[in-house]
Residue frames as qw, qx, qy, qz and C-alpha x, y, z in Angstrom:
[[0.031, 0.654, -0.583, 0.480, -4.71, -13.79, -3.63],
 [0.776, -0.239, -0.583, 0.041, -3.98, -16.61, -1.19],
 [0.490, -0.826, 0.083, -0.265, -3.41, -16.44, 2.55],
 [0.886, -0.003, -0.230, 0.403, -0.03, -18.16, 2.66],
 [0.458, 0.235, -0.258, 0.818, 2.36, -16.46, 4.97],
 [0.321, -0.682, -0.151, -0.640, -0.45, -14.81, 6.95],
 [0.540, -0.339, -0.635, 0.436, -0.02, -14.22, 10.65],
 [0.094, -0.633, -0.001, -0.769, -1.33, -11.56, 12.94],
 [0.252, -0.127, -0.744, 0.605, -1.44, -10.93, 16.67],
 [0.340, -0.618, -0.423, -0.568, -4.82, -10.13, 18.25],
 [0.165, -0.067, -0.672, 0.719, -5.71, -8.72, 21.62],
 [0.202, 0.497, 0.651, -0.537, -9.43, -8.76, 22.51],
 [0.461, 0.693, 0.542, 0.117, -10.34, -8.08, 18.88],
 [0.089, 0.982, -0.051, -0.158, -8.13, -4.96, 18.60],
 [0.765, 0.365, -0.123, 0.516, -4.84, -4.23, 16.92],
 [0.446, -0.860, -0.023, 0.248, -2.41, -2.54, 19.28],
 [0.261, 0.919, -0.290, -0.057, 0.64, -0.41, 18.47],
 [0.353, -0.588, 0.724, 0.072, 3.14, -3.10, 19.54],
 [0.802, 0.171, 0.568, -0.071, 1.74, -5.65, 17.13],
 [0.015, -0.403, 0.653, 0.641, 2.75, -6.70, 13.65],
 [0.785, 0.416, 0.276, -0.366, 0.83, -7.85, 10.62],
 [0.241, -0.339, 0.772, 0.481, 2.24, -10.17, 8.00],
 [0.712, 0.522, 0.243, -0.403, 0.45, -10.35, 4.65],
 [0.857, 0.507, -0.027, 0.085, 1.83, -12.68, 2.00],
 [0.833, -0.069, -0.092, 0.541, 5.22, -12.88, 3.71],
 [0.239, 0.536, -0.065, 0.807, 5.48, -9.08, 4.04],
 [0.449, -0.501, -0.595, 0.440, 5.64, -7.82, 7.62],
 [0.008, -0.673, -0.105, -0.732, 4.23, -4.49, 8.83],
 [0.230, -0.179, -0.624, 0.725, 4.46, -2.80, 12.23],
 [0.161, -0.774, -0.547, -0.274, 1.15, -1.35, 13.46],
 [0.299, 0.219, -0.253, 0.893, 1.86, 2.22, 14.62],
 [0.160, 0.212, 0.458, -0.848, -1.47, 3.80, 15.56],
 [0.279, 0.600, 0.750, 0.006, -5.17, 4.03, 14.81],
 [0.129, 0.087, 0.277, 0.948, -5.98, 6.69, 12.21],
 [0.473, -0.068, -0.075, -0.875, -9.76, 6.55, 12.19],
 [0.059, 0.142, 0.978, -0.138, -12.67, 4.40, 13.22],
 [0.469, -0.041, -0.186, -0.862, -16.31, 4.13, 12.20],
 [0.775, -0.063, 0.331, -0.535, -19.31, 1.88, 12.43],
 [0.948, 0.289, -0.006, -0.136, -18.05, -0.60, 9.85],
 [0.831, 0.309, -0.191, 0.421, -14.26, -0.40, 9.88],
 [0.462, -0.832, 0.122, 0.281, -11.11, 0.87, 11.60],
 [0.643, 0.696, -0.168, 0.272, -8.07, 2.35, 9.85],
 [0.711, -0.606, 0.133, 0.331, -4.53, 1.89, 11.20],
 [0.289, 0.858, -0.421, -0.049, -1.20, 3.38, 10.23],
 [0.935, -0.192, 0.239, 0.176, 1.28, 0.58, 9.52],
 [0.069, 0.844, -0.484, -0.220, 4.94, 0.59, 8.50],
 [0.885, 0.340, -0.318, 0.007, 6.77, -1.86, 6.25],
 [0.833, -0.515, 0.071, 0.190, 9.20, -3.82, 8.45],
 [0.743, -0.041, 0.223, 0.630, 12.21, -3.34, 6.14],
 [0.341, 0.490, 0.275, 0.753, 11.62, -0.25, 3.97],
 [0.136, -0.373, -0.464, 0.792, 9.82, 1.73, 6.73],
 [0.168, -0.192, -0.429, -0.866, 7.32, 2.91, 4.11],
 [0.290, 0.167, 0.624, -0.706, 3.96, 3.76, 5.66],
 [0.239, -0.239, -0.770, -0.541, 0.58, 2.35, 4.60],
 [0.544, -0.165, 0.268, -0.778, -3.00, 2.43, 5.80],
 [0.148, -0.046, -0.988, -0.026, -4.55, -0.83, 6.97],
 [0.562, -0.176, -0.056, -0.806, -8.34, -1.08, 6.89],
 [0.002, -0.006, -0.971, 0.239, -9.87, -3.63, 9.25],
 [0.583, -0.131, -0.234, -0.767, -13.47, -4.70, 8.57],
 [0.255, -0.064, 0.895, -0.361, -15.11, -6.96, 11.13],
 [0.493, -0.025, -0.591, -0.639, -17.70, -9.24, 9.50],
 [0.438, -0.075, 0.692, -0.569, -20.53, -10.53, 11.69],
 [0.726, 0.325, 0.557, -0.237, -21.69, -13.14, 9.21],
 [0.592, 0.175, 0.610, 0.497, -21.51, -14.16, 5.57],
 [0.272, 0.869, 0.373, 0.177, -23.40, -11.09, 4.31],
 [0.235, -0.931, 0.179, 0.216, -20.88, -8.73, 5.95],
 [0.601, -0.329, 0.580, 0.442, -18.03, -10.81, 4.57],
 [0.532, 0.512, 0.568, 0.364, -19.51, -10.66, 1.08],
 [0.088, 0.982, 0.163, 0.033, -19.85, -6.87, 1.33],
 [0.407, -0.782, 0.352, 0.316, -16.25, -6.45, 2.51],
 [0.591, -0.086, 0.650, 0.470, -14.84, -8.63, -0.25],
 [0.414, 0.744, 0.471, 0.232, -17.01, -6.78, -2.76],
 [0.106, -0.974, 0.075, 0.186, -15.36, -3.56, -1.62],
 [0.504, -0.465, 0.579, 0.441, -11.96, -5.10, -2.38],
 [0.554, 0.350, 0.666, 0.357, -13.25, -6.17, -5.79],
 [0.230, 0.935, 0.268, 0.028, -14.46, -2.65, -6.60],
 [0.282, -0.828, 0.337, 0.347, -11.01, -1.28, -5.76],
 [0.527, -0.186, 0.705, 0.437, -9.53, -3.76, -8.22],
 [0.446, 0.573, 0.639, 0.252, -12.05, -2.99, -10.94],
 [0.111, 0.971, 0.205, 0.057, -12.09, 0.82, -10.72],
 [0.689, -0.176, 0.092, 0.697, -8.58, 1.84, -11.71],
 [0.219, 0.864, 0.182, 0.415, -7.99, 5.59, -11.92],
 [0.425, 0.285, -0.370, 0.775, -5.44, 8.10, -10.54],
 [0.276, -0.381, 0.194, -0.861, -8.22, 9.74, -8.51],
 [0.864, -0.312, -0.162, -0.360, -9.49, 6.47, -6.96],
 [0.373, -0.627, 0.657, -0.189, -7.66, 4.84, -4.05],
 [0.695, 0.241, -0.658, -0.164, -6.17, 1.44, -5.01],
 [0.838, -0.454, 0.246, -0.174, -6.17, -1.60, -2.75],
 [0.193, 0.689, -0.697, -0.045, -2.60, -2.93, -2.64],
 [0.336, 0.087, -0.935, 0.073, -3.36, -6.23, -0.93],
 [0.639, -0.347, 0.111, -0.678, -6.00, -7.89, 1.23],
 [0.242, 0.098, -0.953, 0.154, -6.63, -10.91, 3.41],
 [0.714, -0.391, -0.174, -0.554, -9.62, -12.67, 4.90],
 [0.227, 0.293, -0.843, 0.389, -8.78, -14.23, 8.24],
 [0.637, -0.442, -0.604, -0.185, -10.74, -16.53, 10.51],
 [0.119, -0.550, 0.423, -0.710, -11.24, -15.05, 13.96],
 [0.805, -0.320, -0.425, -0.262, -12.65, -18.22, 15.50],
 [0.675, -0.043, -0.539, 0.502, -9.79, -18.46, 17.97],
 [0.029, 0.334, -0.264, 0.904, -10.60, -15.11, 19.58],
 [0.132, -0.334, -0.853, 0.380, -12.65, -15.41, 22.79],
 [0.181, 0.469, 0.282, -0.817, -14.51, -12.14, 22.16],
 [0.514, 0.485, -0.246, -0.664, -15.13, -12.28, 18.41],
 [0.523, -0.147, 0.839, 0.012, -15.54, -16.03, 18.22],
 [0.595, 0.445, 0.669, -0.015, -18.05, -16.24, 15.40],
 [0.371, 0.891, 0.035, -0.259, -16.81, -13.53, 13.04],
 [0.772, 0.186, 0.208, 0.572, -14.22, -13.11, 10.33],
 [0.129, -0.836, 0.043, 0.532, -12.10, -10.05, 9.51],
 [0.685, 0.583, 0.207, 0.385, -11.10, -8.58, 6.15],
 [0.391, -0.681, 0.125, 0.606, -7.89, -6.52, 6.08],
 [0.590, 0.743, 0.200, 0.244, -7.14, -4.14, 3.21],
 [0.551, -0.384, 0.116, 0.732, -3.66, -2.65, 2.66],
 [0.314, 0.883, 0.321, 0.139, -3.98, 0.85, 1.19],
 [0.462, 0.420, -0.116, 0.772, -1.65, 3.76, 0.33],
 [0.372, -0.680, -0.411, 0.480, -1.13, 6.25, 3.15],
 [0.260, 0.690, 0.173, 0.653, -1.57, 9.98, 2.47],
 [0.418, -0.195, -0.452, 0.764, 0.05, 12.18, 5.08],
 [0.090, -0.173, -0.079, -0.978, -2.06, 15.21, 4.11],
 [0.253, 0.287, 0.755, -0.532, -5.23, 13.46, 5.23],
 [0.262, 0.569, 0.759, 0.179, -8.63, 14.25, 3.78],
 [0.050, 0.509, 0.281, 0.812, -10.37, 17.23, 2.22],
 [0.515, -0.742, -0.395, -0.171, -12.50, 17.34, 5.37],
 [0.668, -0.452, -0.155, 0.571, -9.38, 17.89, 7.48],
 [0.362, 0.149, 0.198, 0.899, -8.26, 20.68, 5.15],
 [0.181, -0.643, -0.408, -0.623, -11.67, 22.38, 5.24],
 [0.600, -0.707, -0.356, 0.116, -11.76, 22.30, 9.05],
 [0.569, -0.273, -0.020, 0.776, -8.35, 23.99, 9.20],
 [0.153, 0.339, 0.340, 0.864, -9.51, 26.59, 6.66],
 [0.356, -0.733, -0.474, -0.333, -12.71, 27.25, 8.61],
 [0.616, -0.584, -0.286, 0.445, -10.73, 27.91, 11.81],
 [0.374, -0.341, 0.122, 0.854, -8.64, 30.60, 10.12],
 [0.414, 0.759, 0.333, -0.376, -11.46, 31.68, 7.75],
 [0.032, -0.543, 0.590, 0.596, -9.40, 31.04, 4.62],
 [0.809, 0.411, 0.280, -0.314, -11.53, 29.91, 1.68],
 [0.637, 0.016, 0.589, 0.496, -10.08, 27.99, -1.24],
 [0.110, 0.413, -0.304, -0.852, -9.60, 30.08, -4.35],
 [0.751, 0.399, 0.137, -0.508, -12.24, 29.60, -7.08],
 [0.570, 0.545, -0.584, -0.191, -9.64, 27.99, -9.36],
 [0.003, -0.310, 0.913, -0.266, -8.48, 25.57, -6.66],
 [0.595, 0.138, 0.566, -0.554, -12.08, 24.63, -5.86],
 [0.769, 0.476, -0.049, -0.424, -12.94, 23.92, -9.48],
 [0.385, 0.534, -0.752, -0.049, -9.70, 22.07, -10.21],
 [0.197, -0.172, 0.896, -0.359, -10.29, 19.76, -7.24],
 [0.653, 0.273, 0.424, -0.566, -13.98, 19.31, -8.05],
 [0.676, 0.525, -0.349, -0.382, -13.28, 18.38, -11.68],
 [0.241, 0.401, -0.881, 0.070, -10.80, 15.70, -10.62],
 [0.397, 0.034, 0.784, -0.476, -13.38, 14.23, -8.23],
 [0.709, 0.440, 0.097, -0.543, -15.86, 14.24, -11.12],
 [0.462, 0.513, -0.690, -0.216, -13.30, 12.34, -13.20],
 [0.042, -0.178, 0.951, -0.251, -13.23, 9.60, -10.59],
 [0.520, 0.262, 0.586, -0.564, -17.02, 9.45, -10.24],
 [0.616, 0.499, -0.304, -0.529, -17.32, 9.20, -14.02],
 [0.231, 0.320, -0.918, -0.050, -15.40, 5.91, -13.78],
 [0.283, 0.137, 0.836, -0.450, -18.09, 4.59, -11.43],
 [0.540, 0.481, 0.286, -0.630, -21.01, 5.83, -13.52],
 [0.580, 0.564, -0.414, -0.417, -19.60, 4.63, -16.84],
 [0.278, -0.327, 0.902, -0.033, -18.61, 1.20, -15.55],
 [0.762, 0.201, -0.323, -0.524, -19.81, -1.69, -17.69],
 [0.101, -0.391, -0.743, -0.534, -21.77, -3.89, -17.83],
 [0.339, -0.757, -0.559, -0.006, -23.47, -2.31, -14.81],
 [0.104, 0.694, -0.151, 0.697, -23.03, 1.38, -13.88],
 [0.569, -0.332, -0.596, 0.459, -21.96, 1.88, -10.28],
 [0.174, -0.867, -0.046, -0.464, -22.65, 4.60, -7.72],
 [0.331, 0.323, -0.631, 0.623, -20.24, 5.51, -4.93],
 [0.519, -0.612, -0.545, -0.243, -23.17, 6.43, -2.65],
 [0.567, -0.735, -0.220, 0.300, -21.09, 8.20, 0.04],
 [0.496, 0.472, 0.012, 0.729, -19.27, 11.09, -1.61],
 [0.372, -0.918, -0.137, -0.024, -18.17, 13.61, 1.04],
 [0.154, 0.872, -0.411, 0.216, -15.02, 15.54, 2.05],
 [0.539, -0.552, 0.617, -0.154, -13.92, 12.90, 4.58],
 [0.873, 0.131, 0.465, 0.070, -13.92, 10.27, 1.82],
 [0.616, 0.750, -0.044, 0.239, -11.52, 12.25, -0.37],
 [0.732, -0.442, 0.076, 0.513, -7.81, 12.05, 0.42],
 [0.256, 0.948, -0.165, -0.088, -5.25, 14.65, -0.64],
 [0.889, 0.162, -0.028, 0.428, -2.05, 13.43, -2.28],
 [0.528, -0.422, -0.022, 0.737, 1.21, 15.38, -1.66],
 [0.161, 0.074, 0.358, 0.917, 0.47, 17.53, -4.75],
 [0.353, 0.246, 0.373, -0.822, -3.13, 18.06, -3.51],
 [0.408, 0.015, -0.721, -0.559, -4.58, 15.67, -6.08],
 [0.666, -0.177, 0.356, -0.631, -7.90, 14.38, -4.68],
 [0.283, 0.144, -0.940, -0.125, -8.19, 10.61, -4.28],
 [0.715, -0.259, -0.068, -0.646, -11.64, 9.13, -3.67],
 [0.133, 0.219, -0.935, 0.245, -11.67, 6.39, -1.04],
 [0.368, 0.090, 0.740, -0.556, -14.05, 4.16, 0.96],
 [0.426, 0.064, -0.630, -0.646, -15.90, 2.03, -1.56],
 [0.067, 0.088, 0.926, -0.360, -17.84, 0.29, 1.20],
 [0.430, 0.474, 0.451, -0.623, -21.11, 1.88, 0.06],
 [0.236, 0.377, -0.585, -0.679, -20.49, 1.35, -3.66],
 [0.531, 0.256, 0.785, -0.191, -23.26, -0.58, -5.41],
 [0.267, 0.383, 0.687, 0.557, -24.99, -0.94, -8.79],
 [0.022, 0.085, 0.070, -0.994, -26.31, 2.54, -9.58],
 [0.494, -0.083, -0.360, -0.787, -29.63, 1.64, -11.20],
 [0.064, 0.111, 0.926, -0.354, -32.17, 0.05, -8.89],
 [0.418, -0.288, -0.493, -0.706, -35.79, -0.66, -9.86],
 [0.197, -0.034, 0.721, -0.663, -38.03, -0.56, -6.79],
 [0.362, -0.180, -0.752, -0.521, -40.93, -2.92, -7.46],
 [0.590, -0.563, -0.554, -0.166, -42.47, -3.34, -4.00],
 [0.389, -0.858, 0.101, -0.320, -42.46, -2.03, -0.44],
 [0.894, -0.366, 0.118, 0.231, -39.98, -4.67, 0.72],
 [0.697, 0.309, 0.106, 0.638, -37.37, -3.52, -1.82],
 [0.016, 0.831, 0.040, 0.555, -38.08, 0.12, -0.96],
 [0.643, -0.750, 0.094, -0.126, -37.53, -0.50, 2.75],
 [0.903, -0.117, 0.106, 0.401, -34.37, -2.51, 2.11],
 [0.511, 0.500, 0.057, 0.697, -32.76, 0.31, 0.10],
 [0.236, -0.845, -0.011, -0.480, -33.93, 2.93, 2.59],
 [0.803, -0.587, 0.084, 0.065, -32.42, 0.97, 5.47],
 [0.814, 0.126, 0.097, 0.559, -29.18, 0.51, 3.50],
 [0.264, 0.696, 0.052, 0.665, -28.98, 4.25, 2.78],
 [0.468, -0.833, -0.008, -0.294, -29.62, 5.16, 6.43],
 [0.813, -0.505, 0.195, 0.215, -26.57, 3.16, 7.52],
 [0.756, 0.049, 0.330, 0.564, -24.25, 3.57, 4.53],
 [0.310, 0.603, 0.270, 0.683, -24.94, 7.03, 3.06],
 [0.276, -0.194, -0.390, 0.857, -23.99, 10.04, 5.21],
 [0.098, 0.720, 0.655, -0.206, -27.17, 11.94, 6.05],
 [0.010, 0.809, 0.032, -0.587, -25.93, 15.45, 5.15],
 [0.053, 0.446, -0.636, -0.628, -24.81, 14.28, 1.68],
 [0.314, 0.207, 0.926, 0.029, -27.68, 11.82, 1.03],
 [0.154, -0.126, -0.527, -0.826, -29.98, 12.33, -1.95],
 [0.504, -0.049, 0.288, -0.813, -33.67, 12.99, -1.12],
 [0.795, 0.090, -0.396, -0.451, -34.88, 9.88, -2.99],
 [0.556, 0.121, -0.781, 0.256, -32.91, 7.75, -0.50],
 [0.186, -0.157, 0.557, -0.794, -34.69, 9.22, 2.55],
 [0.633, 0.239, 0.503, -0.537, -38.07, 7.97, 1.45],
 [0.043, -0.180, 0.845, 0.502, -37.71, 5.34, -1.26],
 [0.635, 0.252, 0.140, -0.717, -40.90, 5.08, -3.29],
 [0.634, 0.143, 0.758, 0.048, -42.42, 1.93, -4.74],
 [0.614, 0.634, 0.430, 0.191, -42.35, 1.78, -8.56],
 [0.049, 0.962, -0.206, -0.175, -39.46, 4.22, -8.69],
 [0.869, 0.307, -0.093, 0.377, -36.01, 3.97, -10.26],
 [0.424, -0.839, 0.203, 0.275, -32.87, 5.02, -8.43],
 [0.806, 0.498, 0.001, 0.320, -29.85, 5.81, -10.61],
 [0.660, 0.127, -0.167, 0.722, -26.43, 7.47, -10.71],
 [0.015, 0.671, 0.065, 0.738, -27.89, 10.85, -9.86],
 [0.691, -0.689, -0.207, 0.077, -27.85, 10.03, -6.15],
 [0.702, -0.176, 0.023, 0.690, -24.12, 10.76, -6.52],
 [0.235, 0.544, 0.223, 0.774, -24.84, 14.00, -8.38],
 [0.441, -0.829, -0.206, -0.275, -26.73, 15.28, -5.34],
 [0.775, -0.511, -0.022, 0.371, -23.74, 14.37, -3.14],
 [0.577, 0.191, 0.166, 0.777, -21.42, 16.16, -5.57],
 [0.054, -0.773, -0.229, -0.590, -23.59, 19.27, -5.24],
 [0.638, -0.766, -0.077, -0.011, -23.19, 19.09, -1.46],
 [0.796, -0.181, 0.084, 0.572, -19.46, 18.52, -1.91],
 [0.381, 0.488, 0.172, 0.766, -18.99, 21.56, -4.15],
 [0.333, -0.847, -0.156, -0.383, -20.92, 23.65, -1.62],
 [0.778, -0.589, -0.003, 0.219, -18.59, 22.37, 1.13],
 [0.703, 0.127, 0.113, 0.690, -15.47, 23.15, -0.93],
 [0.123, 0.649, 0.146, 0.737, -16.68, 26.74, -1.14],
 [0.388, -0.662, 0.068, -0.638, -18.18, 27.23, 2.32],
 [0.096, -0.452, 0.792, -0.399, -16.46, 24.55, 4.49],
 [0.352, 0.084, 0.870, -0.336, -19.56, 22.35, 5.00],
 [0.008, -0.383, -0.827, -0.412, -22.51, 20.83, 3.20],
 [0.291, -0.386, -0.098, -0.870, -25.61, 23.08, 3.32],
 [0.769, -0.412, -0.361, -0.331, -27.20, 20.37, 5.49],
 [0.605, -0.006, -0.559, 0.567, -24.29, 20.11, 7.93],
 [0.052, -0.250, 0.253, -0.933, -25.39, 23.44, 9.37],
 [0.690, -0.311, -0.233, -0.611, -28.92, 22.05, 9.84],
 [0.830, -0.127, -0.532, 0.107, -27.57, 18.90, 11.49],
 [0.413, 0.142, -0.488, 0.755, -25.34, 20.86, 13.88],
 [0.308, -0.284, 0.150, -0.896, -28.34, 22.88, 15.10],
 [0.234, 0.074, 0.899, -0.362, -30.19, 19.65, 15.85],
 [0.597, 0.370, 0.076, -0.707, -32.89, 20.30, 13.27],
 [0.820, 0.202, 0.534, -0.045, -34.22, 17.66, 10.87],
 [0.153, -0.394, 0.631, 0.650, -31.92, 17.11, 7.89],
 [0.256, 0.333, 0.873, 0.249, -34.62, 15.09, 6.13],
 [0.151, 0.838, 0.473, -0.224, -37.09, 17.99, 6.33],
 [0.085, -0.761, 0.245, 0.595, -34.43, 20.45, 5.19],
 [0.268, -0.139, 0.789, 0.535, -33.57, 18.26, 2.20],
 [0.205, 0.504, 0.810, 0.221, -37.17, 17.85, 1.01],
 [0.046, 0.807, 0.277, -0.520, -37.85, 21.58, 1.45],
 [0.642, 0.544, 0.323, 0.433, -35.68, 22.22, -1.60],
 [0.027, -0.997, 0.020, -0.077, -34.32, 25.45, -0.14],
 [0.790, -0.032, -0.027, 0.612, -30.61, 26.06, -0.70],
 [0.024, -0.999, -0.023, -0.012, -29.11, 29.36, 0.43],
 [0.720, 0.302, -0.177, 0.599, -25.64, 30.79, 0.03],
 [0.437, -0.540, -0.263, 0.669, -23.72, 33.03, 2.45],
 [0.213, 0.948, 0.211, -0.112, -24.36, 36.70, 1.72],
 [0.137, -0.855, 0.410, 0.288, -20.63, 37.35, 1.62],
 [0.874, 0.132, 0.416, 0.213, -19.93, 34.58, -0.90],
 [0.054, -0.728, 0.406, 0.550, -16.89, 35.46, -3.00],
 [0.430, 0.015, 0.831, 0.354, -17.57, 32.79, -5.61],
 [0.192, 0.094, -0.448, -0.868, -18.99, 33.59, -9.05],
 [0.689, 0.122, 0.216, -0.681, -22.69, 33.09, -9.73],
 [0.687, 0.315, -0.590, -0.284, -21.72, 30.23, -12.05],
 [0.158, 0.182, -0.899, 0.364, -20.60, 28.27, -8.95],
 [0.422, 0.103, 0.545, -0.717, -23.97, 28.82, -7.28],
 [0.713, 0.314, -0.173, -0.603, -25.83, 27.82, -10.44],
 [0.523, 0.286, -0.800, -0.067, -23.83, 24.61, -10.83],
 [0.048, -0.060, 0.848, -0.525, -24.51, 23.67, -7.20],
 [0.544, 0.215, 0.334, -0.739, -28.24, 24.37, -7.59],
 [0.669, 0.324, -0.468, -0.478, -28.40, 22.29, -10.77],
 [0.415, 0.174, -0.885, 0.123, -27.07, 19.28, -8.85],
 [0.047, 0.115, 0.769, -0.627, -29.31, 19.84, -5.82],
 [0.522, -0.091, -0.335, -0.779, -32.62, 19.43, -7.63],
 [0.600, -0.141, 0.610, -0.499, -35.16, 17.52, -5.55],
 [0.891, 0.346, 0.163, -0.243, -36.35, 15.61, -8.60],
 [0.597, -0.371, 0.582, 0.409, -33.47, 13.36, -9.72],
 [0.612, 0.529, 0.515, 0.283, -34.79, 13.52, -13.29],
 [0.176, 0.979, 0.063, 0.085, -33.91, 17.22, -13.32],
 [0.486, -0.723, 0.395, 0.292, -30.32, 16.65, -12.23],
 [0.519, 0.681, -0.476, -0.204, -27.55, 16.40, -14.84],
 [0.983, -0.052, -0.045, 0.170, -25.52, 13.25, -15.34],
 [0.645, -0.560, 0.168, 0.492, -21.80, 13.30, -14.61],
 [0.556, 0.252, 0.384, 0.693, -20.72, 14.18, -18.16],
 [0.037, 0.830, 0.307, 0.464, -22.83, 17.34, -18.13],
 [0.535, -0.829, -0.041, 0.155, -21.56, 18.28, -14.66],
 [0.694, -0.263, 0.272, 0.613, -18.00, 17.90, -15.89],
 [0.388, 0.529, 0.397, 0.642, -18.68, 19.95, -19.02],
 [0.184, -0.921, -0.214, -0.269, -20.16, 22.80, -16.96],
 [0.650, -0.691, 0.087, 0.304, -17.31, 22.65, -14.44],
 [0.657, 0.018, 0.331, 0.677, -14.70, 22.74, -17.21],
 [0.202, 0.736, 0.337, 0.551, -16.44, 25.75, -18.77],
 [0.401, -0.911, -0.084, -0.040, -16.32, 27.58, -15.43],
 [0.719, -0.443, 0.220, 0.488, -12.63, 26.73, -15.04],
 [0.538, 0.369, 0.363, 0.666, -11.90, 28.03, -18.55],
 [0.041, -0.895, -0.231, -0.380, -13.63, 31.31, -17.68],
 [0.589, -0.788, 0.050, 0.174, -11.61, 31.60, -14.49],
 [0.725, -0.144, 0.309, 0.599, -8.35, 30.91, -16.31],
 [0.360, 0.620, 0.346, 0.604, -9.24, 33.46, -18.97],
 [0.256, -0.937, -0.127, -0.198, -9.98, 36.08, -16.33],
 [0.712, -0.585, 0.151, 0.358, -6.71, 35.29, -14.58],
 [0.641, 0.160, 0.342, 0.668, -4.72, 35.72, -17.81],
 [0.129, 0.806, 0.307, 0.489, -6.54, 38.98, -18.57],
 [0.454, -0.890, -0.032, 0.014, -5.75, 40.32, -15.10]]
C-alpha cells in the first residue's frame, strides 16, 4: 500500500472529533474515541460519502522498533484470514516530524471494521450487573469459535504463532454474536527457545507489558533459562477465558481486584469454582485441563477443540431429549 492521497489534521498529537482522515483518497470523519491503552488509541470514524462506520487504530511509534512492531501487527492481520479474526482494511504510516509535541515519532493508522455490540468483556459486565449467566450452549458455541481462530495462529506455517493476549476485551461480538478476535499487537512466533538469562529477561519484560496479567501463563511470569515457550501460553489464556465466560471474570481477576498478588495466585495452582455453579462438571474439567501449571501437561488447541465439541454435542443431545 502506498501513501498517495494521505492527509490528516493533528492537534497536539491527538485526533479530535472535528477532524477528518483521508487514506488513499478515501475521506473519513473522526467521531469519537472508543478506547485507549498504553500502546494505541481506537477512534470511531465515518466514511465521508457512505456514512459507514469504521474503527481507526492509532499507534504512536517512539522509534524504529515500535514502528516495526506496529507494521508487523498489520502484516499479521493480512496473513491470518479467518471469519473469527478481525481484518485490517487499510493502513498508513505517517511522519509526525511536523508536530511540535511528537517531533521525533511516527504513527501507524489501521482502518478496521466497527462492531456496534462491542466486546465480550462489555457483555460480561452487563451480565454480571443483572446476574444473568450465559447458557452452557452459548458459552461453548462462543468458546469453540474462538478456538477456531486461535487454531489459525497455532497452525500457521512456516512458524506457528501465538496471540499472547487472549481475553474478553480482545474479542468483539458481530451483530449475530459471532466472536471476532482482535488486537494482534502481542502476536509473535509461538515457539521460543530460551538459551540464556538475557533472552529470559527480554521475554519476561515483553510479557509484563504485552500480556494481560490475569490471563498470562505462569511460564511468562518467571521465564527460565534453558526452557521452551510454545503455543500453550495461549491455552492457559483460553482456560481463563472459558472461566470468564461462565463466571464473568478470570479466576485471577478476583485476586487482582482484592489487591493480592496475581503471580503468587497463578503459581499456587489452585483454581476454585463458585459453589452455585450451574455449569456441568465437563466445563470445570476442561478449564482445569487448560490451567495446568506445567505447560507440558496442557493440551494443544486441536485437543481443546475436540473436547469442547464433545461437550457441545452432549449439551445438544440433552436439549433434544428434553
